[in-house]
N, C-alpha and C positions, 0 to 999 in steps of 0.2 A: 350270218345273222347273229346278234349279240347273244342270244341265247346259247346257239351252236359253240360259238368262240369260247364261252365258259366251260364246256365240256371236253375240249380238245386237250389231248394229252392222256395217256393210260397210265395204269399201275407202275408202268415202269420208268416213267418220267418223274412219279411221285417217290420211287426210292432212291433215283440218282438225286434228288432234291434234299431228301433227308441226310442221306451221304455226306453232300457235300455242306451242309448247316452243322453237321457233326465236326466234319474234319476242321472246318472253319472255328469250332469252338474250341478245340483239342490245341489248335494253334495259338489261338487267343491266350490259353492258359501259359500255353509254356513260354509265349513272350513275355506276360505279366509276371512270371516267375522267375526272368532272367533279370538281375540287379545291374549289368549294364544297359539294357534296354531302358529300365525303369529311370537310372539316371539321365541317360539322353531324353528320356520324356520330360522328366522334371525339370530339366534346363532349359527346354523349350516352352515350357509354360512360364517358368520364372521370368523369362526374355520377354513375354509378351506383356504389353504394357495395359495396365487397367486404371490408368488416370481418367477421371470425368471428362478432361477435355479431349481425348482418344476415343472414347465412348461418342462424344458429341460428335466429331469427325465423322462418325459411321451414320449417324442419322440423316433423313431426306432433307433436302435444301428448304422445303417448307417446313420442316419441324424446326431448324435452325433458326429460321426467320421467326417463326413463333417464340422461341427461349430468348431471342435478342431482345424483342419487344417487351417478353416478362420484363428481362434485365432493366430496361429503360424505365418501367413501372416501380420495380424495386427501388430504383434510384430517388424516384420522385416520393416514392412512400418514406424513404428515408430524410428527405427533404422537410416534408410534412412534420416527420416527428421532431425533426429540430426545432420546428417552427413549436411545436405543442409544447416542448422543455423551455422556450424562451417565455411563453405565455405561464407555463408553472412558476418560473421565477418570478414573472409579476405577480402572482397569485401568492408567493411566498412571501413578497414585499408588501403586498396588501395586509396579511394577515400578520406579519411582523409588528405592525402598528396597532393591531388590535391586542396583540400580547404585550406591547410594551409597557401598557399601565400596570398590569399584574407583575411584569418583571421590575418596575418600579417599587412596588409596594413590597416585593420580596426584597428588595436591597436595604428598604427602610428598617424590614424586620431582622435582617441578618446586622447590619451597623449598628442596631438599638436604638436607631433615631426615634423609632416608633414602637411601642409594643404593642401586640396583638391584643383585641379583646378576647374576652372568654369565649363568644362563639367562634371566633377565629382560630383560635389555640386550641379548641377541642378535637381530640384525635385519640382514638383508642388503639393503645401500643400494646403488645405481648410483653415485651422486654428492650430493654435498651444497651448498647454496648458502646463504650467508648474507646475507639481503637485509632492509636496514636500512630503517626508516622515517626519510623526512627532514621531520619535522614537531616542532613544540615540544610536542605532547601525548607523545612518546615518552618523554622522561625520567622522567614522571610513570607511565606506562603499565608502566616496568619495575618499579613497584613492585606492580602486580596479581599475585595470588598465586592465584588462582580463582574462578571463576565457577559458581555453582549454580542451579538451577531448583527452586523449590519451587512445589508444588499447594496449592489452596484445601483446607482440611479438610472432610471430610463434613458434608455441611448445611449448609454455607456457599456463598455464591453463586460461581459458576465461575470463577477466574482463576488466574494462577500470577505469581509474583515472581522477575525475575531479580537475582540479588544478586552483585555485585561485591567481592571482598574484596581488600583493601590493607593491605601491611605499613606500619608507620609511617613517614612521610617527611615531607619538608619542604614539602607543598604544602596538604594540608589534615590535618583532625585526624581525619575519619569511618574507622574500619576498615572498614564495608561501605556501598556506594552501592547502592540499589535502584530497581527500576523495576517497578511493579505492571500487569500487564495484565487488564483486566476482559473477561469473555466472555459472549456469549449464546448458548445452546443452546435456543433454540424458536422456532417458526414466527412470523412476522409476522402479527399478526390481520387486518391490512389486506390482506396478499398472501401467504397461506400456501404457495402454489405455489412461491415464491422459494426456499424453506427448503433449503439446501446443506450444512448441518453448521454447528459453532460459529463463531462470528466474533466477532473482537476489537470490542469498542465504545467503548472508553475505557483511559487509563491514566494513573498517578499518577508523578510521579519523586519525588525527595528533594533536601532542601536540602545542598549542599556547604558544610561550614564551611571554607574558605578561609584559608591563613595569610596573615598582611599581604603585600601584594605579589606574591602568587602565582595570582590569579584568572586563568586564560589563557581564559575565556569574554569577556573584555573586552581592550580595548587602548586606551591612551592617544596620542591625536594632538595635536599642536601647530597651532594656527590662528592665523594673522597676520591683524589687522584694522586698515583703516585708516580714520580718523574724517573724514565727509566734509567737516566745516567746520576744523577746524583741521589735517588732513593728518597727524595723528600715528599711529604703528604700535604696536600692541599685541601681544603673543603671549598667547593663553591655550592651556590643556590641559583636553581633554575626554575621557571615556571614553565609546566606543562598542562595540556588541557585536561580537565576533570569533569566527570560525568555529572551533569546538573539539569533539573527542570528546564532552565532558563538558556539552556543549548535550543531550545526549542525556536527561539527568537534569532537565531543564526542558521537558517537552514540552508543545505544544500541548494545550490541552483541548477535549473533543467537548463541541458545543452540547447543553446540557441543557435549555433554555429553549423549544425549539420552533422557533428561530431558525435558518435554515440558513448553513451557512460560506461563504466566498467559496470561487473555485475554487483558489487557491494554496493556502488553509488544509486544504482538503478532501486536496488531493495531499500536504501535508506530514504530515496526520494518518495518511493512507494507507499512505506511506513508513516512518512510526515504525510502525506496525502490523506492516509486513511485514518489518522490521529485527527488531521483538520475536520473531515469529514464527520468522526465520532462527536467532536465537541458543539458541532453546529446541529446536527440531527438528534442527537441524544443526551448529551450532559447538561447543555443550557436547557432546553425543554423540560428536562426532567431531574433539575439539580438536587432537590431536597431529598429524591428517591436514591439518588446516587451517596450522599451524605448518609442516608441511614442505612444504605446498603441494601435496599428493597429492590434496586433496579440493577444489581450486579447480576451480569449474563454469565452463563456456562463458561469458567475458563480454561476448558481442557485443551483449546487448541494453542494456547499460550503456556510457554515453561519460564519458569522463573530462572535466570540464570544466577549462578553462585558467584560471590565477589571473589575475584581473582586477586592475585598478588599485584602489588603496584608494579607497572614497568619501569626500566629502567631506559635512561636518555641512551639513542643508540651513537656509537661511535665517541671517540675518544680525540681529545686534542692533541696536536701533533706534539711528539715528543714523550706522551703519558701511554702506559699500558695495563696500568691496575687500576680499578675504580670500586668503592663501596657505594651504592645508592642508599640512602636513608630518607623515608619521607617523612616529612614533619608532621608530627600528630595532630589530628585536628584536635581545636577547642571543643568545647561543650556548645551546643546547639546554640544558645544564645550567645555565642562568643565564636561567629565564623573563621578561619584561619585568617592570619592577617597575610595577603597578599598583593604583591606590588601590581599594578594595573600593566597592562601589556602597551 
């Protein structure tokens, strides 16, 4: 009977069981204090795979089937989300038309074509500051009259265009400079679960028709070179790239041939995309607040780099081994350097 079986075994059996348990505990303590045993145990643990796929392989077949079904649902969710962002793009286009009359009136105020009424110009301000840019792009940007965002037409690939409208000036002949950002709003076939909404995948700039000697994206340097044999010195002038806002319109192209970009190029491209998105989402809709400084966000994540020394051109011409590079001094802001066109 069950009751009898539970009572089988006398005091001697209990003592023997206690001794065995005690001996096992002592043996365990000795093993755990042995460095070699611990090392071997750790190695075995390290060799055990803990990847999600290895865990899934241990699950029952019925559970695996459910997981596969859930993944299919997740892919379908990603495609629905992509459709959602397409409709968001249509909604942005709709409201862009509603914003446009206000932006047109804003431009009239900026250019001075129309003066605001007393009611339109009434605004309480505690202080006013006149911060000036200390760079040679400033005199050109003074001719900037408007920045517009235009969305792609219905049925066209998703994209938006930044239009920079300039009044006639002494620097270039283009009335409008454009930057087009191409977007993608669909899950990646190879990795649909990474979809997080539309992303910029490429961008195109435009050709700036610089007037003679007005191209601020290049600078002219003087380079002294000494001939090895004769010892004579000559001075040559060359054009090299120059830091300028207007390099924004000559963007790096995303690789479309399947080749990956190097790390620096990827960073440059990502920065360009971020700037384009910032113009579209923040600067254009809230332009006046950026002008007054009220919309400037926390810049702790951005560091201003110090101006470095001018770089010398690499490589000497054959037969020459000494050189001194002299950068032609920049003229005053209203007189940009006389640079030859590339």
